[in-house]
C-alpha positions as CSV (number, residue, x, y, z in Angstrom):
1,M,-18.7,-65.1,-80.4
2,N,-21.8,-63.3,-79.5
3,G,-20.7,-59.8,-80.7
4,K,-20.2,-58.5,-77.3
5,A,-17.1,-57.0,-76.0
6,P,-15.5,-59.0,-73.1
7,S,-16.0,-57.2,-69.8
8,G,-12.9,-55.6,-68.6
9,S,-11.7,-54.7,-72.1
10,V,-10.9,-51.0,-72.7
11,G,-11.9,-49.4,-76.0
12,S,-13.8,-52.4,-77.3
13,V,-16.9,-50.3,-78.0
14,S,-18.5,-52.1,-81.0
15,R,-20.1,-49.6,-83.6
16,P,-22.8,-51.1,-85.9
17,G,-21.8,-50.6,-89.6
18,L,-18.0,-50.2,-89.1
19,S,-15.9,-53.3,-89.6
20,G,-13.0,-53.9,-87.2
21,N,-10.5,-52.9,-90.0
22,L,-12.3,-49.6,-90.4
23,Q,-12.3,-49.0,-86.7
24,G,-8.6,-49.6,-86.6
25,A,-7.9,-47.3,-89.5
26,L,-9.9,-44.5,-87.9
27,W,-8.2,-44.9,-84.5
28,M,-4.7,-44.7,-86.4
29,L,-5.8,-41.6,-88.2
30,V,-7.0,-40.1,-84.8
31,S,-3.8,-41.1,-83.1
32,G,-1.6,-39.7,-85.9
33,A,-3.4,-36.4,-85.6
34,G,-3.0,-36.3,-81.9
35,Y,0.6,-37.1,-82.1
36,T,1.2,-34.2,-84.6
37,L,-0.6,-31.8,-82.5
38,H,1.4,-33.0,-79.6
39,I,4.8,-32.2,-81.2
40,A,3.5,-29.0,-82.8
41,L,2.3,-27.8,-79.3
42,A,5.5,-29.0,-77.5
43,K,7.5,-27.1,-80.0
44,E,5.4,-23.9,-79.4
45,I,5.3,-24.3,-75.7
46,T,9.0,-25.2,-75.1
47,A,10.4,-21.7,-75.3
48,D,8.5,-20.8,-71.9
49,A,8.1,-23.9,-70.1
50,H,10.3,-26.4,-68.1
51,P,10.4,-30.1,-69.4
52,I,9.1,-31.4,-66.2
53,F,6.1,-29.0,-66.3
54,L,5.4,-30.3,-69.8
55,A,5.7,-33.9,-68.7
56,F,3.1,-33.4,-65.9
57,W,0.5,-31.7,-68.1
58,R,1.1,-34.5,-70.9
59,S,0.6,-37.3,-68.4
60,F,-2.4,-35.4,-66.9
61,L,-4.0,-34.8,-70.2
62,A,-3.5,-38.4,-71.3
63,F,-5.1,-39.7,-67.9
64,L,-8.3,-37.3,-68.5
65,I,-8.5,-38.6,-72.0
66,A,-8.2,-42.2,-71.0
67,M,-10.8,-42.0,-68.3
68,P,-14.1,-42.1,-70.3
69,F,-12.8,-45.4,-71.9
70,V,-12.1,-46.8,-68.4
71,W,-15.6,-45.6,-67.1
72,I,-17.3,-47.0,-70.3
73,G,-15.6,-50.3,-70.6
74,G,-14.5,-50.9,-66.9
75,V,-11.2,-52.2,-66.0
76,K,-10.3,-55.1,-63.7
77,I,-6.6,-55.7,-62.9
78,H,-6.0,-59.5,-62.6
79,T,-2.4,-59.7,-61.2
80,A,-0.8,-61.5,-58.4
81,R,2.0,-59.2,-58.3
82,F,0.3,-55.7,-57.8
83,G,3.6,-54.4,-56.3
84,A,5.6,-55.2,-59.3
85,L,2.9,-53.7,-61.6
86,V,3.0,-50.4,-59.6
87,T,6.9,-50.5,-59.6
88,R,7.0,-50.9,-63.4
89,S,4.6,-48.1,-63.8
90,L,6.7,-45.8,-61.7
91,I,9.9,-46.8,-63.5
92,G,8.0,-46.2,-66.8
93,S,6.8,-42.8,-65.7
94,A,10.3,-41.8,-64.5
95,G,11.8,-42.9,-67.8
96,F,9.3,-40.8,-69.7
97,V,10.3,-37.7,-67.7
98,F,14.0,-38.3,-67.9
99,G,13.6,-39.1,-71.8
100,L,11.9,-35.7,-72.1
101,I,14.6,-34.0,-70.2
102,A,17.3,-35.7,-72.4
103,I,15.6,-34.6,-75.8
104,W,14.7,-31.3,-74.6
105,P,17.3,-29.3,-76.7
106,I,15.9,-30.8,-79.9
107,F,12.5,-28.9,-79.3
108,G,14.3,-25.5,-79.3
109,L,15.8,-26.2,-82.7
110,P,14.4,-24.4,-85.8
111,L,12.4,-26.8,-88.0
112,A,14.9,-26.6,-90.8
113,E,17.8,-27.8,-88.7
114,F,15.6,-30.4,-87.0
115,N,14.8,-32.0,-90.3
116,A,18.4,-31.9,-91.7
């Protein structure tokens, strides 16, 4: 290998001085902190907002966070079945929204009851 990231890969920006394992560990810490922040904000916001509203903003913010990685690394979709890919994406998005609606009452529970 020549040390360069393959074209079209997302998030494969190499950092001199950091091993791959260390980069992976840092990404895991960042994602864990992000997940914790997401749950805390969801618990706080759910008293005033509808689940579909929250699902929209969560998806929109995830899109905004992902876009710099797409712009830096570039993405090329190599598929012969683009329609199937779009259908799978739409079904996954609908599953996310319906899943959020299904667990909506959990966000309203006090923390002591949620952990019990």
